C-alpha positions in Angstrom: -43.8 309.6 142.5 -45.9 312.0 144.3 -48.6 314.1 142.6 -46.5 317.4 144.2 -43.4 316.2 142.4 -45.1 314.9 139.0 -46.6 318.6 138.9 -43.4 320.5 139.6 -41.4 318.1 137.1 -44.1 318.8 134.4 -44.2 322.5 135.0 -40.4 322.3 134.8 -40.4 320.6 131.3 -43.3 323.2 130.0 -41.1 326.2 131.1 -38.1 324.7 129.8 -39.8 324.1 126.4 -41.4 327.6 126.5 -38.0 329.4 127.2 -36.6 327.5 124.4 -39.2 328.5 121.9 -39.2 331.9 123.3 -35.8 332.7 123.3 -33.9 330.2 121.0 -36.6 329.6 118.2 -36.6 325.6 119.2 -32.9 325.3 118.6 -32.1 323.2 121.8 -35.2 320.9 121.4 -34.4 320.2 117.9 -30.7 319.3 118.7 -31.6 317.3 121.9 -34.4 315.5 119.7 -31.9 314.5 116.7 -29.2 313.3 119.4 -32.1 311.1 121.0 -33.1 309.7 117.8 -29.5 308.8 117.2 -29.2 307.3 120.6 -32.5 305.1 119.9 -30.9 304.1 116.3 -27.6 303.3 118.0 -29.4 301.2 120.8 -31.1 299.1 118.0 -28.0 297.9 116.5 -27.3 296.1 119.8 -30.8 294.7 119.9 
């Protein structure tokens, strides 16, 4: 991964979080975080 690509991806994530905060009051981030926690717990079951 080049530095330019890393900066671009980082900026896209920051912009996405900013849009979610400004327009959706963190609803999408909270939803995705909860689903990620569920996935991690499910994966631990198989370990």
